[in-house]
N, C-alpha and C positions, 0 to 999 in steps of 0.2 A: 658831404654830398654837393655835387655841382648843380648849377642851374640846368634845367631840361627844357628845351624848346618843345612845346606841345602843339603849336600850330603857327604857320606862317602862310597866309593865303591871300589871294587877290581875286575878286569876282568882278568881272566887267559887266555892267548893267547895260550900257550902250556906248556909242562912240565917244561920248564926252564924260561918262560917269563910271566910277568904280568904287568898291569899298575894299578895305584891307583889314586883316586881322593878324595881329602878332601876339602870341600868348606864351609866357614862360612860367614854369613852376620853379620857385626858388627855395633854397634851404631855409630861409627865414624871410619874414616880410620886408618889403621896401619901407624905409622910414616914412611914417605918415599913414601907412596902411596896416590893417590887422590880419591880413590873409597872406598866404605864400605865393601869390601870383603877381606877375608884372605883365601888364597888357597895354595894347594900343588898338583901338577900333576906330577906323577913320573912313569918312565918306568924302570923296573928292569929286567935284563937279567943275568942268572947264578948267582943270589944273589948280583949283583952289580947294583947300580943305574946309568944308562947310560944317562938319560935325566930327568931333573926336572925343572919345572916352579914353582916359589913360590914368596912370598913377605914377606921376613923376616923383622922384626921390624928394622927400620933404614936403610935398604938396598933398600927398595922399590921393584918394579916389576923387576924380572930378571929370567934368565934361566941358568941352569948348563948343559953343553953339554960335557960329559967326564970330563976332568980336567979344562975346561974353564968356566968362568962365565961372562955373559954379560947382561947389562940392556935391558929391553924390554919396549915397550910402551903399556900400557893397554888402550884399547878403549872400548870393551864390553866383557862380558863373552863368547859370541858366537865366537868372533874373537880370544880370548885366547884359547878356546878349539880347534878351527880350526888350529891355529898355532902349538899347541902341537901335534895334530893328524898328520899334515903334517911332522913334525920332526920325529915323531914316525914311520911313514910309511917309511921314507927315511932310518932310522937306521935299520929297520927290513928287508929291501930288500935283 
Protein backbone atom coordinates (compact mmCIF):
# COMPACT_ATOMS: atom_id res chain seq x y z
CA UNK A 1 0.00 0.00 0.00
CA UNK A 2 1.33 3.43 -0.93
CA UNK A 3 1.12 6.61 1.11
CA UNK A 4 -2.12 8.54 0.56
CA UNK A 5 -2.34 12.32 0.72
CA UNK A 6 -5.40 13.11 2.85
CA UNK A 7 -5.11 16.90 2.94
CA UNK A 8 -2.93 19.68 1.64
CA UNK A 9 -4.41 23.09 2.27
CA UNK A 10 -3.53 26.67 3.07
CA UNK A 11 -5.90 29.10 4.74
CA UNK A 12 -5.09 32.79 4.54
CA UNK A 13 -6.02 34.61 7.75
CA UNK A 14 -4.94 38.07 6.63
CA UNK A 15 -2.35 39.70 4.39
CA UNK A 16 0.55 38.60 6.62
CA UNK A 17 -0.73 35.36 8.19
CA UNK A 18 -1.72 31.89 7.01
CA UNK A 19 -1.79 28.33 8.25
CA UNK A 20 -1.04 25.22 6.27
CA UNK A 21 -2.02 21.59 6.77
CA UNK A 22 -0.32 18.62 5.10
CA UNK A 23 -1.56 15.17 6.17
CA UNK A 24 -0.62 11.75 4.78
CA UNK A 25 -1.82 8.27 5.69
CA UNK A 26 1.12 5.87 5.55
CA UNK A 27 1.24 2.09 5.29
CA UNK A 28 3.25 2.06 8.54
CA UNK A 29 4.19 4.64 11.18
CA UNK A 30 7.07 7.07 10.75
CA UNK A 31 9.92 5.94 13.05
CA UNK A 32 9.31 7.63 16.39
CA UNK A 33 5.50 7.69 16.00
CA UNK A 34 2.97 4.98 16.86
CA UNK A 35 0.26 5.97 14.33
CA UNK A 36 0.03 5.76 10.52
CA UNK A 37 -0.01 9.50 9.84
CA UNK A 38 2.67 11.91 8.64
CA UNK A 39 1.66 15.51 9.24
CA UNK A 40 2.72 19.13 9.29
CA UNK A 41 0.51 21.89 10.69
CA UNK A 42 2.15 25.30 10.44
CA UNK A 43 1.24 28.88 11.31
CA UNK A 44 3.22 31.50 9.39
CA UNK A 45 3.22 35.19 10.36
CA UNK A 46 5.17 37.79 8.37
CA UNK A 47 7.01 35.03 6.52
CA UNK A 48 8.15 33.28 9.71
CA UNK A 49 6.87 29.93 10.96
CA UNK A 50 5.84 30.71 14.55
CA UNK A 51 4.09 27.40 15.30
CA UNK A 52 4.50 23.96 13.76
CA UNK A 53 3.25 20.53 14.75
CA UNK A 54 4.92 17.66 12.90
CA UNK A 55 6.38 14.20 13.22
CA UNK A 56 9.80 14.12 11.61
CA UNK A 57 11.38 10.75 11.01
CA UNK A 58 13.15 9.68 14.21
CA UNK A 59 11.83 12.58 16.31
CA UNK A 60 8.24 11.46 16.63
CA UNK A 61 5.35 13.78 17.42
CA UNK A 62 6.40 17.25 18.53
CA UNK A 63 5.69 20.93 18.16
CA UNK A 64 7.83 23.96 17.48
CA UNK A 65 6.74 27.09 19.30
CA UNK A 66 9.06 29.91 18.34
CA UNK A 67 12.59 28.63 19.02
CA UNK A 68 11.41 25.88 21.38
CA UNK A 69 10.69 22.28 20.45
CA UNK A 70 8.79 19.88 22.69
CA UNK A 71 7.37 16.39 22.39
CA UNK A 72 3.60 16.00 22.23
CA UNK A 73 1.40 12.97 22.73
CA UNK A 74 -0.64 12.01 19.68
CA UNK A 75 -4.01 10.50 20.60
CA UNK A 76 -6.27 11.26 17.61
CA UNK A 77 -6.25 13.51 14.57
CA UNK A 78 -9.11 15.48 16.09
CA UNK A 79 -7.17 16.13 19.29
CA UNK A 80 -4.08 17.10 17.27
CA UNK A 81 -6.02 19.65 15.22
CA UNK A 82 -7.74 20.99 18.34
CA UNK A 83 -4.40 21.50 20.15
CA UNK A 84 -2.96 23.27 17.09
CA UNK A 85 -6.06 25.49 16.85
CA UNK A 86 -5.82 26.40 20.55
CA UNK A 87 -2.14 27.33 20.22
CA UNK A 88 -2.82 29.27 17.04
CA UNK A 89 -5.63 31.29 18.64
CA UNK A 90 -3.44 32.08 21.65
CA UNK A 91 -0.61 33.32 19.38
CA UNK A 92 -2.92 35.44 17.20
CA UNK A 93 -4.65 37.27 20.07
